[in-house]
C-alpha positions in Angstrom: 98.0 -47.5 55.4 94.7 -47.5 53.6 93.1 -45.0 56.5 95.7 -42.6 57.4 93.2 -40.3 59.2 92.1 -43.4 61.6 93.2 -45.9 64.1 91.1 -48.9 65.1 92.1 -50.8 68.3 90.3 -54.1 69.2 90.2 -56.0 72.4 89.1 -59.4 73.3 88.8 -60.4 76.7 88.1 -64.1 77.5 87.4 -64.6 81.3 85.3 -66.8 83.3 83.8 -66.3 86.8 80.8 -66.9 88.7 78.8 -64.0 86.6 81.3 -62.6 83.9 82.0 -64.8 80.5 83.9 -62.4 78.3 83.9 -58.9 76.6 85.1 -57.3 73.5 86.2 -53.8 73.0 86.2 -51.8 69.8 87.8 -48.2 69.7 88.0 -46.0 66.7 89.9 -42.7 66.4 88.9 -40.9 63.7 90.4 -37.3 62.3 87.5 -34.8 62.1 87.4 -33.0 58.6 89.4 -29.8 58.9 87.1 -26.6 59.1 88.0 -23.1 59.7 89.7 -22.7 63.0 88.8 -26.3 64.4 90.9 -29.6 64.5 90.1 -32.4 66.2 88.9 -36.2 66.2 86.0 -38.4 66.8 86.2 -40.9 69.4 84.1 -44.3 69.1 83.7 -46.8 71.8 81.9 -50.1 71.3 81.8 -52.4 74.3 80.0 -56.0 74.4 80.1 -57.9 77.4 78.8 -61.6 78.1 77.4 -62.7 81.2 75.8 -65.8 82.7 72.2 -65.6 83.7 72.1 -62.7 86.4 69.0 -62.8 88.5 67.1 -59.5 88.1 64.3 -58.1 90.2 63.6 -58.3 94.0 66.0 -58.2 96.5 69.0 -59.8 94.3 68.7 -57.7 91.5 72.2 -58.5 90.4 71.6 -57.8 86.7 70.4 -54.3 87.2 73.3 -53.6 89.3 75.8 -54.8 87.2 74.6 -53.2 84.1 74.4 -49.8 86.0 78.1 -50.1 87.3 79.2 -51.1 83.7 77.3 -47.9 82.4 78.9 -45.8 84.7 82.5 -47.1 84.1 81.9 -46.7 80.1 81.0 -43.0 80.7 83.7 -42.4 83.1 86.1 -44.3 80.4 84.9 -42.0 77.9 85.2 -38.9 79.7 89.0 -39.7 80.9 89.7 -40.5 77.3 88.5 -37.6 76.3 90.4 -35.2 78.5 93.7 -37.3 77.9 93.1 -36.6 74.2 92.3 -32.9 74.4 95.5 -32.6 76.6 97.5 -34.2 73.9 96.1 -32.4 71.3 96.4 -28.7 73.0 100.2 -30.0 73.9 101.1 -30.6 70.1 99.7 -27.2 69.0 
């Protein structure tokens, strides 16, 4: 109620596997200040992941592959969310 132009969502994931321990996502959607002909929102995502000691370097560069895959997934998540948000905005106007 104190910030009507903003929505914040937090997700905590606790999980244990051979490499992955857990994660925390924080997503915020904030209305953009109105201007002449444009309206919109700012979408901000923070993703924090915790891993066991991943081997890096050499043939078994698991850390490099995991970091690269998560970076690609984050980019895909942001692009998908942008598309969904833009479609919803345009259909409401």
